[in-house]
N, C-alpha and C positions, 0 to 999 in steps of 0.2 A: 502494499497498498503506500507505502513513503517512497520507493521509487517512480511507482505513478504519480505522485504529487509532486515531485520534483521534477521528473519528466515533463510533466503538464506547463507546470510554472521555463523552464527552460524554451521549450516549445512557442507558449506564447510570447515571452520575451524576443526570442529570434526572431519571429515573424514581423514582429510590432518594430523593433529597430532597424533590422536590416529590408523591409519590405519584399521581400524574393519570394519565391513562389511555394506555396505549403505542400511540399512532400507528404505530408501525412503525421501521424507521430506513431513513430510505432515501437512494439512489444514484442523483447526474444528472451531466452532463457539465456544465455551469454556466460561462458563460467566467469569473465571477469566482472560479468553484474552479479551473478548469484553468491559467489564465495565472499563476496567480500561484508563486511559486519556493520556498515554502515549506509545510508541514503548513496547509490550510485547511479549516475545515466550515461552514457555516451552518445557524444552529439558530432554532429553531422553537418559541418557548419559551411559547409560547400568540397566540389571536387576540382582534384586540381587537373583530372584529365581533358576534364571541361574547361576549354578558353577562355570563357567569357569570366567563370569563376575563376580561375585561376587568375587573372589579372585584378579582378575584386582583390582577393588574398594576399598578392604582394603588394596591395595599397596599407600602406601602414595605418590611417584613419578606419579604414573599412574593420581591421585587424581591431586596431581601439572599440569601433561600436560593439564586434562580437563580445573582447572582452566585459563591455560597461554592461549587456543581454545578461551575460552569465552573472557577473554580479548583481544584478535588480531581479535575477530569477530567483537565484539561494538567496538573497534577501525576504524575497516574497515568500517561499516557503518556508523559512525559517519561522515565518510569524505566524504563516499557517498551520503549517506544524504543533506552533507553541500553544494556541489555542483549546 
């Protein structure tokens, strides 16, 4: 449940800040997520195999937006989890 809540906030913030196409929120039982003892998510903020996305990721300002979105999402998750 905690992973889903964290994932929800990550997905929402990344879409809001980056204005990118919504590829959906996916859930999987990857070992890297399943075997941790704390809430965990995997974030794909773009694909280097896509030339347009690779150009965005190469831009420092765009990477800063990604970081800001993740930071805001973690704070939102922490506030929701504390209730």
